[in-house]
N, C-alpha and C positions, 0 to 999 in steps of 0.2 A: 128545151132547157133541162128538164128532168132526165131525159135520155142521155144528154151529154154528161151530167153529173154522175149518173149511174155508170156510164162507160169509163169515166175517170176513176171510179172506185174499183171497177172490175179489171181494168187494164193491167195493174201489177200482178194479179192472179193469173193472167194468161201466160205469163212467163214461166210459171212453175208447172212442170209436167212430171209424169212418172219417170221419164227418161233422164230428167235433170234434177236429181235430189239436191236440195240445198241451193237451188237457183235463186239468185238475188242476194245471197249471203256472202260475206267475205270468205275467201279460201274455198269456194264451192268446188274447186277441182279436187279437194280432198274428201268430198261427200261420199263418192262411191267407194274409195278405199276404206273409209271409216265404216261404212255399212258392211263391207266385206270382212272387217276385222272386229266385229262384235258390237258396234254401236247401232242404234236404231234410228229410224227417221225422226222419231220424237226427240231424240237427243241433238239432232243437227242444229236447230236454232240456237242452242247454247254452245255446242261443241265448236262449230266453225268460227264464231267470233273469238272463242278462247284461242284457237289455233292462230288466228290473225294477231291477237294481242300478244301471245307468247312468242311466236316465231316469225311473224309476218309471212306465213305460209311456206317458209323455207325449212325443209326437212333436215338440212345440214346446220341449222342455227345452233350456235354454242355460245353460252354466256359464261364467262369466267368470273370466279369469285375474287375476293380481295387478294388471294395469293398469286393470281394470274398464272399459276402453273398447272392447275387441274380444273377441268370444266365443272361448273356448279350446276348448270342446267343445259339439257341437250335435246335437240330434235323438235318436231312439230309441237308437242305438248310440253316442251321444256321440262323433261323428267329430271327431278332434283337429285343431287348427289347423295342425299340421305337414303336413297333407295339402292345404293351400290350393293350392300349386303344381300338384299333380296334378289337383285339381278344376278349376283354371283351364285346364289343357291340354285337358280334355274339355268345356269350355264351361259349367262350373258354378261357383257361388260357395259359400263355406262355409255361408252362410245357406240355400242350397238344401237343405242336409241336414235342414232341418225338414220337408221333404216325406218322408213315411214310405217311399214307394216308392223314391225316390232314395237315401235313407239305407240302406235294406235292400240295394239293389243295390250301392252303394259298399262297404258292409260285407262283402258277399259277395265283391266284387273283392279287398278287403284279405285276406280269409280265403284265397282262391285264390292270391293273390300269395305269401303266406307259405308255403302248402302246396307250391307249385311249386318253391320254393327249398329244400325239405327242412326248413323251420322249423315251429315250432308254429303252426298256423293260428289258434289262439285267442289268440296273443300280443298282438295289439292291445288286447285287453281284459283283459290280465294274468291269464289263466286257463291253468293247466297241463294 
């Protein structure tokens, strides 16, 4: 009886391996690209559910604002239109955020920017 209970507790852990970062989390297919673009394994349990909530794992996801003429939020992390001036300064457009690598890199930059100022680094995605 005790062995069966222990096995039931440990079974979910058996699915997580070094080769499968983010296993068992939504959008786990984006774990390796996230790691390759500046995120850490410690970030994955929060990052991957955010990607799922924001874009349903779709790098081409675009949400239009009330004007319906310009995208308001773009890509995996739904980078908001408020960041257009910053994107322009670094030679990117808002629609470049449909590129998953650029989106993950810019998302990491936002995270680090907030953290460096003593702010909640997850604030751009309304996560406490």
